[in-house]
VEXTORTOR-114124 format. One record per residue (C-alpha): x, y, z; residue in one letter. Coordinates in pm, whole numbers, plus 50000, padded with zeros to 5 digits. Layout:
% residues N
XYZA ...
% end
This chain:
% residues 730
647401151291978M 643931131292028E 642961150592355R 643301184492087K 641121166791821I 638711157792068I 638731193192218K 637631205991830D 634621175991748I 633301191892122M 633601230492025K 631941220991676K 629471199091877F 628821234392142I 628661253791818L 626731230391697A 623611227591937V 624471267091984A 623291275391600I 620071252991661S 619011261992017F 618991300791834V 616751285591555T 614191271091778I 614021302591982I 613451323591667S 611271300691512N 609611297391908A 606641327791852Q 604411305591660K 601381333491572W 597771315491430M 595181328291197V 592361348091323Y 590851364891034S 591151362690700L 589991388890352S 590811382190041G 593081352489910K 596211350990103V 598341323890006E 601521304690217D 604711309189927V 607441293790154S 608101260089962A 607711276889659N 603821263989581T 601041287189646A 598681270189956K 596041290890048P 596491302990414L 592541290690594R 591611302090983L 593781282491268R 596071276591052D 599921286491296V 602501300891090I 605921312191227S 608271345791175A 609661332290855N 606691320990700T 606431334190376K 602761348290236L 601541363289950N 598991395989993I 596651407089711P 595921437189676Y 592631445789972R 594141416290105G 594501411090490C 595621387290780V 594911393091121V 597441371291348L 597371367891636F 600251354491950D 599401342592290E 602731337992407S 603341376492366S 599801386692413S 599991404892074Q 597941409091766Q 600011412991426L 597401431791107T 598961427590830L 597821440690505K 599951459290285N 600191442789952P 603361424389839G 605171390289861R 607481388390219A 607831365090569T 605811378390851V 608601390491043K 609781412590698E 605571420190702M 606551429391094M 608811455991065S 606471474990760D 604971506790876K 601651507490704K 601131468290886N 600491476391255S 600621452391597I 599501453691920K 598891445092245K 596331430892370L 593871435292732T 594041405192924S 590491400892844D 590261402792529Y 592811381592485L 590981349892737A 588031359792443F 590701352492163I 591911316292322K 588571311992377K 587761317591978Q 590801303291841V 591111262992030T 588471238892168G 585721239191921G 585051284491982G 584021300991677Q 585671322891605I 583921356691543L 585241372891267V 584151378790860R 586121356890651N 586591360590326C 587351341690054S 588041370189824D 586911406689862P 583771400089690A 582601368189907T 581621362890263V 580921337490440T 577711332290596R 578451347690906N 576401364591196L 576081406391234M 575211416291510V 575361452791630A 575601459892038L 573801491892054D 575111513892296Y 573251545392231G 573121577092019K 576871587192032D 577701563991720G 579891541291879S 578571507791815D 580411475091797L 580151450291597V 581521419691545I 580021382191314C 579761350791382G 576921319091369V 576751314191718D 578371312792065G 579061348892124Y 577101358792414T 579761353292658E 582061374392432A 579271406292335R 579101404592756N 582811410192767T 583871433992424L 580331450392563K 581681457492975K 585331467692818E 583921488692570F 581901504892882N 585221514893091N 586361525392750F 583251551992685R 583501558693103K 587221576293070N 586941588792729M 583751608692853L 585361614593205D 588361629693007D 586161653292742Y 583971664593066Q 586741672193241K 588731696192980F 585441712292882R 584711722793332K 588551733993322N 587881752893006M 584751765893126L 586631776593448N 588781794393291D 586591820393092Y 584841824993431A 587721832293594D 588661857193319F 585311867593378V 586281878393783R 588461902893631D 587771940193719P 585221948893383W 586081980893149K 583792013693165T 582682022992827V 580442044892593Q 578362031192332L 578482050291988I 574432059691923P 573092040591668A 573132049591290E 570142064391174E 568942045690840K 569912071490562P 566652081190402K 566592085489948D 565252112289798E 561792095789717K 561592094189313I 558002085389208R 557672056489000P 557132065688550L 553032057088546V 552672043688179V 549432054888032I 547752062387694E 546742098687599K 546392110187281G 549712092287188G 551182104687500K 553292090687763T 551772105388062I 553122111688460V 549852124988583P 549862159088830D 548302138089152F 549902166289412D 547292192989203N 544572183789449K 542152206389409D 541892209188995K 541882174088914L 540222165088598E 538512130188433K 541682108988321N 540092096087963K 542222063887930V 542052043587614T 544342006887614P 546622002587280S 544951984586966P 545351954086920L 547021936886583D 545061910086382G 541701916886402D 540651922586699L 538941952586769K 540131980686999P 539051975687363L 536792010387379P 537112042387611T 536842044288010V 535802072488174E 537222068688548E 536402096288792K 539702102588977V 538532117689360N 541242136189573P 543762122389809I 542552136790176A 544652148990325I 545172141690755D 545362163491044D 548572167790998K 548522179390633G 549682139890545K 548482126790203P 545692099090268I 545732071390024M 542632065489873P 541772028689854D 541802023289483F 540411991289337D 542661972289107L 540191941389027T 538151956688739N 540141935888411N 538001949488164D 539451981888218K 542931999788236P 544112014588585V 545952048388684V 547522047089009I 548112069789174P 550462080089471F 550642099389785A 553852126589782L 555472146390040E 554092183990004E 557922193089934D 557992171089612L 557192193089310K 554982172389059P 556712162488669I 554952162588358V 556522144688124I 554712140487778E 557122123587517E 556262106287179E 555352069287277F 555172036487056H 552082021687288S 552841976087301L 551341955387030S 549871926387204I 549441891587016D 546641873486941D 546801855187318K 546801890987466S 550891884787484N 553231915187416P 555211923487123I 557891938087192A 558741973686975P 561371979186761D 563851997586917F 565812003186620D 563062028586511K 561122036486876N 563942047087069K 567592045487044T 569932029387219V 572292043087469K 575032025587552K 576372027587913Q 580122020287892D 581032032888234L 579842021988571I 580692046888879L 580742011289145T 579951976189128V 578661973889521L 580681940389718P 578701918789785V 578751898390097P 579631862690111Q 578041839290417P 580111819290650L 581331784990740P 579091773191024I 581291776391291P 583351752991468E 581961741291854L 584471757592096V 584661716692249V 582641686892043P 579301694392240V 578771650892293K 575321642192412E 575241626892782N 573211594292827L 573611594893230D 571531623993249T 567671623993157K 566051652993153G 563141657193069Q 561351679392793Y 560321713692770H 558781724592492S 558881760092353F 556841774192034S 559741798591795F 557571813091526F 554401788391511G 556491755291557T 557191737991808E 560421728291940M 561951712992324K 564851707992460V 566331695092794R 566001702093069W 565691696193439T 564331709593756D 568181707993911D 569371728993610C 567951763393722K 570261781793861F 571071818794069T 572731850093987I 573471865294328K 573991897594257S 575831921993952M 579201922894093N 581571902393847E 582521871794154N 578741866294145A 577731865193724I 581481839993732A 580341820794053D 576801808993798A 579291806593512I 581171775893653A 577511761993766A 576681762193409L 579801737993313S 577761713493492D 577791686393255P 573961683193361K 574371709693113Y 575661693292828D 571851680592636N 570121717892624V 573401728492429L 573701698892211Y 569621700592187D 569831737192054C 572571724991778L 569831694391670Q 567581721391616L 569821748591445R 570191721391146D 566681703191131T 565081740591060Y 568051751690854H 567611782891093L 570611812890976S 572931829791241D 570381858391294W 567071825091381A 569331810891626Y 570681841591819Y 566871844291828L 565771809391921M 568481810192139L 566901836992351K 563251823392305E 564611790692492V 566371811792738S 563061832892859A 561241800792853Q 563681780793087L 564751810793369C 561861839193322G 561801865793013K 563901895293056D 565891874293372T 569721881693426N 569471841493426E 568001841593125A 571181865292952T 573861841593083L 572151814192945L 571521822592600M 575181838292605A 576601804992732M 575361785392456L 575381809392168Y 579861821192292S 579881776392288Q 578451774192000S 581701785091800G 580031826091798Y 581341858991963R 579491873292218I 580551898692469R 578881901492774L 578331937592990A 576151952193240K 574591980693305A 573641985893688G 571521953293769Q 570391944193426K 573351917293271L 573951926292864L 575221917492610T 577161927292264L 577411906591939I 579401910091700S 578651906591281T 580061914290963Q 577821936390868F 576961974591001N 573461980191165L 571472003491222Y 568722012291469G 571701998591740Y 573932007491994S 576942000491888Y 581372001792025M 584761993591884I 587061969491953M 589371951691817D 588471965491511G 585191953191507C 581831966991576N 580131953791859W 576421958591859Y 573891957992207L 570701940192057L 568581944092396D 567621979792579G 569022020492488D 572052022392732Y 574332052692677S 577062039892900G 577442004492995I 580441983493211D 582111959692918F 583851924892975C 585911910792718N 586421870492869A 586241850092498H 586621817292388F 589081812992089E 588031802291716K 585141815191798E 582921839391503R 581011866791438E 577551868891313M 576791871390921S 573211876590862L 573581862790525I 570761836990479M 571261814790173R 567911796490308E 564291800990483S 564511783990791P 561771756890747R 558941772291032F 556241751191067T 553921764790737N 551101779290813N 549811793290502N 548231823790425S 544721834990199E 545391827789888I 546301860189692R 545971869489289S 547831886589101F 546561889588772A 547571917488489S 544781944488386P 546391944088025Y 548321909787964Y 545531882188010N 548131856188020Q 550071872288316L 548481855688595V 549431834588910A 548011830489289Q 549801815989564V 549911814889960S 552571820990137V 554251809590549N 552701834590757K 554861829991018N 558141826390797L 556231868190720M 557251872491056D 560841854891168F 561141881690821Y 559641913490950A 562571911891271T 565241909991041Y 567661939391128P 568411966290826S 572211962290752A 575211970890513Y 578041955890461F 581771967390367N 580912004990473N 578322011190147N 575162015990220F 574212006389927M 575311968790000T 571801964490194R 570111940889909W 572781916389873A 570981901190144M 566971900490027Y 568071895789639A 570071862489762N 568121845689946K 566581811789773E 562601817089678M 561611797289978Q 560081758589842P 557331760989977E 556181788889716V 557791776989469R 556371747989456E 553151767589433Q 554451803089233L 556661785688980Y 555011759788767P 552451787088665Q 554461809788623L 556331783788364K 554191781988194D 552951821488144M 556231814087936I 556721782987811A 557691781887388G 559081816387453K 562961834587367S 564401846987609Q 563541884587569R 559541868287552E 560471845087918K 561881880088065V 559451905787966E 556391888688063S 557951881088384L 558841920188446L 555161931488255N 553381905988527W 555621928988853I 555081960988655Q 551281957288600T 550041931088854S 551591940689193F 550901976189407K 552692002289451Y 553602014489766E 556352031889960Y 557852024390245D 557492052190471D 553162049190373V 553402014190511V 556252010190743W 557412046390859G 561192040290762C 562732023590433D 562811981090465R 563651957390204A 561411928890139F 563191893390100F 560861881589729A 558211858989958E 556961893390132E 556131906789795S 553791879789752L 552671887490138Y 552051923290170Y 549721948990040S 552311969389762G 555661967489741C 558251996989618D 560891996689405C 564121975989563E 560741951389667D 560161946689270R 563821946689195S 564601917889424I 561671896989324L 562421901588970F 565781896088967T 564741858289118R 562851850488962L 564821856188624V 567371836588804R 565731804488875D 563281799388597L 565041813688324V 569151811288463G 570131845188330L 572631861688550K 571131897988706C 572471922788870I 570701951589107L 571001989188938V 571482018589153F 570392054089147Y 570352080689390P 566932070089510G 565812044189281H 566352009689284L 566151989488876A 567751954188791S 569831943488494G 569571917488259V 572741893088097C 571151874887811F 572831849587602T 570511864287247E 571401898887073N 569151923887262I 568241960587205D 567811981887516G 569862002087733D 571801982687886F 575591987188136V 578361969188074D 580261957088379V 583341932388386D 582331921887997G 579591915588043N 576451932387940R 573441940588179F 570091954887988T 568211975488166I 564821960788336C 562521983188538D 559531968788713P 558982004588888T 557822010488562I 554192001388659I 550642012588403G 550771998288168R 554481986288226G 557841990787932A 559331965887728P 563111956287915I 565741982287764G 563852013387887W 565792033088187T 563822054188394M 563342089288284R 565992106388495G 568242080288623M 571872087488450D 573352044988360N 576792057088381S 577162066188741S 575052041488904A 576092017389116S 575881979889053V 575631948589277I 576221917989070V 573941888789191L 574781847089259E 
% end
């Protein structure tokens, strides 16, 4: 009996010892407080005790972590670091199972660093916060490892040199491994592309370039007053030109009318090909109104139009007073708009084939070049030079494989930085890559073509390699239809040959993923170095208050002259949208807009718009594109302020830009066969001709009614608003 009792006692003793041992083991993992943020408390004993740095707690310690609080714990035995940041009240063990908290294994170097800091008088290099808004006096030390944005930050008061060196060594090893992985991936990608290039290229025939359409030439309406009539003079009757007596409108109030002025109009000279030569008309005499003659094609018969004309009255400040249309002119409501043309939208910046990293291990020399008068530079070393041994597929592929070397990374990195710094559009970036490649590899060389193609494609743009004989070529895909360039159609896209004139080529379809086509939409002007033109004065000879002076950047004008003429969505009438929706250059705005704001200050919407309209009608010289350029060419708004003459589309583009910027009203371009005008959506009740677009009433404003000009609401004779096409501008 006693033996049995002793046996039971021994079992209970062993069980108690086992339970105690298990309890000791479970509590053996001790966590030291390494970092604190916020008022974290130990609430194990049913009392709130603030947690302090270097406190040692167990897995069963119950903590209370406030909102935005955080505690970092360190356990030497397991080489673990535990970060608790999810607010709430629980034991450390329970918090470890929360996915919002984290636990990680420490490296031996980092473990040694922490052990030194938390034991034996070392300084804990962390930021210690008593609450989210209070930070103790700690020194922030930034380890600058270059320009890759990977600065490592630690905090402390002193004694951080050894820790700095340890962390820097570990960081550099990590960075090197990451860079090696990146370069390996990048090299493999380019080698895969090169292998694709080795496949036989396909022979294709290009479609001949599309010629620009020739619109019917419409003469501008010249408003003069002669015997109470509005007259379009017969300028083609060169042998019977008579003196035109031009009498300006009578002035209101006590002001006396201007005297009648006789002006001699010289016959228009004819060149050796029977074409008219435009005379140099003097538009600077503000004492008399001017009739501007226009050279017309011989097969375009003149039209003399006479109708009752109620001249524009002007107030005591020489500003035009709008006529009463209810009495003077029948208002024509046009309910039917034949076509509302789509406006192309800008595309986002293309995604890089591989995020390019600056190669800090390569110390390349900077090579400077000039791009539209702007000094730029990229890194390029002598050992970057390469050659294409022949024009067979393998030789081209070998050159591409050579370009996968990391030493070429910086030239791509620098080009992308230049694109962002100078706000280059897709077209400007393409031209810049051509220029830098020509500078580095030689103008018109196959090496320059290949370098440009690789830089352009790795920037995320769609491009294909081609060849004709011993000449390497490229084809570019764009959302627009381009005039003047031969092309091919593949996968539903047009591919344009922008250099050279070839009918047949060998074509390679090697490409990268996520590429996108070139966009010709340019929301803002490139930030080229200023090369200011001479200041021009645009003063109305009829309205003294309508005057402004401006100078433009000639470097920008040179760039605009390269812009390809194009249309969108297979509708050639959309070609003006990309010109009209571009913002005015900042330097021009700073010069011109304050003058125009003063000119329209204190006026109603109608008066503001009509002042801008009359300023363009009477201050700018009209000229046909084929006389100036030999072909149709639209202007960006600033170009009309630079070149000596502008036509209907240029005037409408400038006018709608000014109205949107200075008056804040929505505008449209109104296209008739052979002519472009504009419309403005007023928020006031306005009389005059208008068109209705989706319930919005746009009053016709035609900047091409010249001479004395005309008020808003006038449609040029012969134009039919009911069958017009419109472009709604942004």
